[in-house]
C-alpha positions in Angstrom: -1.9 119.5 157.9 -1.6 121.7 154.8 2.2 121.9 155.2 2.3 118.1 155.5 0.3 117.6 152.3 2.5 120.1 150.4 5.6 118.4 151.7 4.4 115.0 150.7 3.5 116.2 147.3 7.0 117.7 146.8 8.5 114.4 148.0 6.5 112.6 145.4 8.0 114.5 142.5 11.3 112.5 142.3 9.3 109.3 142.9 7.2 110.0 139.9 10.2 110.8 137.7 11.8 107.6 138.9 8.7 105.6 138.0 8.6 107.2 134.5 12.2 106.3 133.9 11.6 102.7 135.0 8.5 102.3 133.0 10.0 103.8 129.8 13.1 101.6 130.0 11.1 98.5 130.7 8.7 99.1 127.8 11.6 100.1 125.4 13.5 96.9 126.2 10.5 94.7 125.5 10.6 92.7 122.3 8.6 94.2 119.4 7.3 97.7 119.2 4.9 100.1 117.5 6.9 100.0 114.2 6.4 96.2 114.0 2.7 96.7 114.5 2.5 99.5 111.9 4.4 97.3 109.4 2.5 94.1 110.1 0.6 92.4 107.3 1.1 95.1 104.7 3.3 95.8 101.7 5.8 98.0 103.6 9.3 97.3 102.3 12.3 96.9 104.7 13.6 100.3 103.5 10.3 102.0 104.4 10.3 100.2 107.8 13.7 101.4 108.7 12.9 105.0 107.6 9.9 104.9 109.8 12.1 104.0 112.8 14.3 107.0 112.0 11.3 109.4 111.6 9.7 108.1 114.9 13.0 108.3 116.7 13.3 104.6 117.7 16.9 104.5 116.5 18.0 107.2 118.8 19.8 106.4 122.1 17.5 105.4 124.9 18.3 108.5 127.0 17.3 110.7 124.0 14.1 108.8 123.5 13.3 109.3 127.2 14.0 113.0 127.0 11.8 113.3 124.0 9.0 111.5 125.8 9.3 113.9 128.7 9.8 117.2 127.0 8.9 116.6 123.3 11.0 117.0 120.2 9.7 120.3 118.8 12.6 122.1 120.5 15.0 119.4 119.3 14.2 119.7 115.6 12.6 122.7 114.1 11.9 124.1 110.6 13.7 127.5 110.0 12.7 128.1 106.4 9.3 126.5 106.2 10.2 123.8 103.7 9.0 121.0 105.9 12.5 119.8 106.8 14.3 120.2 110.1 17.0 122.9 109.6 17.8 123.6 113.3 18.4 121.2 116.1 20.1 120.8 119.5 23.7 119.7 119.1 23.2 116.1 120.3 20.1 115.4 118.2 20.9 114.4 114.6 18.2 115.6 112.3 19.6 113.6 109.4 18.9 110.0 108.5 20.7 107.7 106.1 19.1 107.0 102.8 18.3 103.3 102.6 18.2 100.9 99.7 15.3 98.5 99.0 16.7 96.0 101.5 16.8 98.6 104.4 20.6 99.0 104.3 22.3 102.5 104.3 23.3 103.7 100.8 27.0 104.7 100.5 28.3 107.5 98.3 30.9 105.9 96.0 33.0 109.1 95.8 33.3 109.8 99.5 32.5 106.4 101.0 30.2 108.2 103.4 26.5 107.3 104.0 24.0 109.3 101.9 22.0 111.4 104.3 18.6 113.1 104.1 16.9 115.5 106.3 14.2 114.5 108.8 10.9 116.4 109.2 10.7 118.8 112.2 9.5 117.6 115.6 5.8 117.7 116.4 5.7 116.2 119.9 5.4 118.2 123.2 6.2 115.5 125.8 4.2 114.3 128.8 5.3 117.3 130.9 3.2 119.4 128.6 0.3 117.0 128.4 1.3 115.2 125.2 1.4 111.4 125.8 1.7 110.5 122.2 -0.8 108.8 119.9 -2.2 105.3 120.5 -0.9 102.9 117.8 -4.2 100.9 117.9 -6.8 103.7 118.3 -4.9 106.2 116.1 -5.6 109.1 118.4 -4.2 110.8 121.5 -3.4 108.3 124.3 -4.7 110.7 126.9 -8.1 110.9 125.3 -8.3 107.1 125.3 -7.5 107.0 129.0 -10.0 109.8 129.9 -12.7 108.0 127.8 -12.3 104.8 129.9 -12.2 106.6 133.3 -16.0 106.9 133.8 -16.5 103.2 133.5 -13.7 102.4 135.9 -14.9 105.0 138.5 -18.5 103.7 138.2 -17.6 100.1 138.9 -14.9 100.9 141.4 -17.0 103.3 143.5 -19.9 100.8 143.5 -17.6 98.0 144.6 -15.8 100.1 147.2 -19.1 101.3 148.8 -20.6 97.8 148.8 -17.5 96.1 150.2 -16.8 98.7 152.8 -20.4 98.9 154.1 -21.0 95.1 154.3 -17.5 94.3 155.5 -17.6 96.9 158.3 -21.0 95.7 159.4 -20.0 92.1 159.5 -16.8 92.9 161.4 -18.7 94.9 164.1 -21.3 92.2 164.6 -18.6 89.5 164.7 -16.7 91.4 167.4 -19.9 92.1 169.4 -20.8 88.4 169.4 -17.3 87.2 169.8 -16.9 83.4 169.7 -20.5 83.1 168.7 -22.0 81.3 165.7 -22.0 84.4 163.6 -18.4 85.1 164.4 -17.3 81.6 163.5 -19.3 81.5 160.2 -18.1 85.0 159.2 -14.4 84.1 159.8 -14.6 80.9 157.8 -16.6 82.6 155.1 -14.0 85.4 154.8 -11.1 82.9 154.4 -13.1 81.0 151.7 -14.0 84.1 149.8 -10.5 85.5 150.0 -9.0 82.3 148.7 -11.1 82.1 145.6 -9.4 83.9 142.7 -11.4 86.7 141.1 -11.4 85.2 137.6 -12.7 81.9 139.0 -15.5 83.6 140.9 -16.4 85.7 137.9 -16.6 82.8 135.5 -18.7 80.9 138.1 -21.2 83.7 138.4 -21.4 84.1 134.6 -22.1 80.4 134.3 -24.8 80.4 136.9 -26.6 83.7 136.4 -26.0 84.3 132.7 -25.6 80.9 131.0 -27.9 78.7 133.1 -30.5 81.0 134.6 -30.3 83.8 132.0 -31.3 86.5 134.4 -28.2 88.7 134.0 -26.1 89.6 131.0 -22.8 87.9 130.3 -20.8 91.2 130.4 -20.4 94.7 129.0 -21.5 98.0 130.5 -24.8 98.4 128.5 -26.4 97.3 125.3 -24.4 98.2 122.2 -25.5 101.4 120.5 -24.4 103.1 117.3 -22.6 106.0 119.2 -21.2 103.7 121.9 -23.0 105.7 124.6 -24.7 104.2 127.7 -27.9 105.4 129.4 -27.8 106.4 133.1 -26.7 103.7 135.5 -30.1 103.4 137.1 -31.5 101.9 133.9 -28.7 99.3 133.4 -28.1 98.0 136.9 -28.2 94.4 135.7 -24.8 94.9 134.0 -23.3 96.2 137.2 -24.3 93.4 139.6 -21.9 90.5 138.7 -18.7 92.6 138.4 -19.6 94.4 141.6 -20.0 91.1 143.5 -16.6 89.9 142.3 -14.8 93.1 143.2 -16.7 93.6 146.5 -16.1 90.1 147.7 -12.4 90.7 148.5 -13.3 94.0 150.2 -16.0 92.3 152.4 -13.6 89.6 153.5 -10.7 92.0 154.2 -12.7 94.8 155.9 -14.6 92.3 158.1 -11.5 90.7 159.4 -9.7 94.0 159.9 -12.7 95.5 161.7 -13.3 92.5 163.9 -9.7 92.4 165.1 -9.6 96.2 165.6 -12.8 96.2 167.6 -11.7 93.4 169.8 -8.4 95.2 170.5 -10.3 98.5 171.3 -12.8 96.9 173.7 -9.9 95.6 175.9 -8.6 99.2 176.5 -9.0 100.9 179.9 -11.3 103.6 178.7 -13.8 101.0 177.5 -13.8 99.3 180.9 -14.3 102.7 182.5 -17.3 103.4 180.3 -18.7 100.0 181.3 -18.1 100.8 185.0 -20.0 104.1 184.6 -23.1 102.2 183.5 -23.3 103.4 179.9 -25.4 101.4 177.5 -23.7 98.7 175.5 -24.6 100.2 172.2 -23.1 103.6 173.1 -19.9 101.9 174.3 -19.5 99.9 171.1 -20.5 102.5 168.5 -19.6 105.9 170.2 -16.4 105.0 172.0 -15.1 101.9 170.3 -16.0 102.3 166.7 -14.2 105.6 166.0 -10.9 104.3 167.5 -11.3 101.0 165.7 -11.5 102.8 162.4 -7.9 104.0 162.6 -6.3 100.7 161.3 -9.0 100.6 158.6 -7.5 103.9 157.2 -4.4 101.9 156.2 -6.6 99.5 154.3 -8.7 102.2 152.7 -5.8 104.0 151.0 -5.0 101.2 148.5 -8.7 100.7 148.0 -9.0 104.2 146.7 -6.1 103.5 144.4 -8.0 100.5 143.2 -11.0 102.7 142.6 -9.0 105.0 140.3 -7.0 102.4 138.4 -9.6 99.6 138.1 -9.5 95.8 138.2 -7.8 94.5 135.2 -8.9 90.8 135.5 -12.5 91.5 136.4 -12.9 94.1 133.7 -11.5 91.7 131.1 -13.8 88.9 132.2 -16.9 91.0 132.1 -15.8 93.0 129.0 -16.1 96.1 131.1 -14.7 99.1 129.1 -12.5 100.5 131.8 -8.8 101.4 132.4 -8.0 97.9 133.7 -9.1 96.2 130.5 -7.3 98.8 128.5 -4.1 97.9 130.3 -4.6 94.2 129.7 -5.1 94.7 125.9 -2.4 97.3 125.2 0.8 95.1 125.6 -0.6 92.6 123.1 -1.2 95.4 120.6 2.3 96.8 121.2 0.5 100.0 122.1 3.4 101.5 124.1 1.9 105.0 124.6 -1.2 103.4 126.2 0.9 101.1 128.4 3.1 104.0 129.6 0.3 106.4 130.3 -1.7 103.8 132.3 1.4 102.7 134.3 2.3 106.3 135.2 -1.4 107.1 136.0 -1.5 104.0 138.3 1.6 105.1 140.1 0.1 108.6 140.7 -3.1 107.0 141.9 -1.1 104.9 144.3 0.8 107.9 145.7 -2.5 109.7 146.1 -4.1 106.7 147.9 -1.5 106.5 150.6 -1.6 110.3 151.0 -5.3 110.0 151.6 -4.7 107.3 154.2 -2.5 109.7 156.2 -5.2 112.4 156.0 -7.8 109.9 157.2 -5.6 109.2 160.2 -5.9 112.8 161.3 -9.6 113.0 160.6 -10.5 109.9 162.5 -8.1 110.4 165.5 -7.7 114.1 166.6 -4.7 113.1 168.6 -2.7 112.5 165.4 -0.9 115.6 164.1 1.6 115.9 161.3 3.0 119.3 162.1 
């Protein structure tokens, strides 16, 4: 198992690099950018705006920008004499920028006909491979710290929803399989289809309308009451804020797990070893729970891997509806703010969580079924 995990992690390295390249190109080709946001609604002249592009490196070739994002630019431009200007650089990185007039156009030396150049400051970025994801344009601080700040809220909501959906869904699936073709089975199947067909934003708005606007027994959204230091008390003292978003997120899990578990249990009870157990006179509860349930859990492991990914990344729509300060809401807000560092770190973080989720699914296969070996 250990060798298999190490092999899978090594195989994930080129996948992660491919994802970073795809995300960077996609974000870079999108209209607008951080410079437009920084220059919006202020007195910045066209010349200053263009100079800012040169200083931030947005006028460099796309491959150079990607390399800088990965490895930083401190080794590309450095200050040799301590005057605050870049004296040394790698040969393919130009540490000079053209001097611009007030209209943002390059100034030309009348004598030589060449552009008038000025030195750029030395590099001060370290790249994502060294833990530097850049500074958020909107929050004016490190993008990594913004992501880490939002993780507890996402894990809190995701873990609660996962446990709720898994527990209720598995229980409904087992009971529906035991009483196959009965009234409970029929009602649960129809209910699962109805719940699964309702979009999360529609269900969320409906619950807010009923329990918050009409009845007034639950809050409209948020994680807790607003405080001066933006801190929240322990979750046990603010459960009312967790109820509605948990219901919305757990609803899909209940419908999915119940149908998967029902189908898996019905498939298992038709196997020869179950009929042999019945012929030996074992109690019905022992047959279903001891012999059938463990083998029926094997297909559930496939469904559980993406659920763990969902736990780590968060639910963007639900968090946005309930104003839940998690990673999902952060990802929804970042593109509109042209906050490229936030978009890229959340996208790469989501890809890593997805790889981890499917790796955990494979590990669960071996834990549930001892016949499965990856050696």
